[in-house]
C-alpha positions, -999 to 999 in steps of 0.1 A, spaced: -184 141 -16 -177 126 -49 -164 92 -60 -130 90 -77 -113 61 -94 -77 64 -83 -51 47 -106 -17 41 -90 13 18 -94 34 -1 -69 64 -23 -79 54 -20 -115 19 -33 -108 -9 -10 -119 -38 -8 -95 -71 10 -93 -95 17 -64 -126 38 -59 -124 65 -32 -151 88 -18 -135 122 -12 -142 159 -14 -116 164 -42 -89 148 -62 -61 158 -38 -80 142 -8 -85 110 -28 -47 108 -35 -40 116 2 -63 88 12 -41 63 -7 -9 77 7 -23 75 42 -31 38 38 6 29 33 22 18 66 60 14 68 68 -12 94 105 -13 91 132 3 70 166 -14 71 199 -9 54 207 -35 26 236 -45 48 213 -55 77 199 -90 79 161 -85 77 155 -122 85 173 -122 118 157 -139 149 151 -105 165 120 -99 145 92 -124 148 73 -108 119 74 -128 87 78 -110 54 45 -107 35 37 -106 -2 34 -68 -7 11 -71 -37 -14 -94 -19 -13 -72 12 -20 -41 -8 -48 -58 -28 -65 -68 5 -60 -34 20 -76 -16 -9 -103 -43 -15 -90 -51 -50 -100 -84 -65 -81 -101 -93 
């Protein structure tokens, strides 16, 4: 196992995290596997309807916390 610094970009924000993996492809896959899609809606749908009790989260802060990135 080696350590890899993985540089990636989400919503125009460039991020970096350190991953322990067997190869580069596995390190990239680790990042991809961390992304969880909770809901995908049409732009015509009301994403803030009362049907869903979940509140929208700040995507950047969520990702920083998920990957252990500090400002």
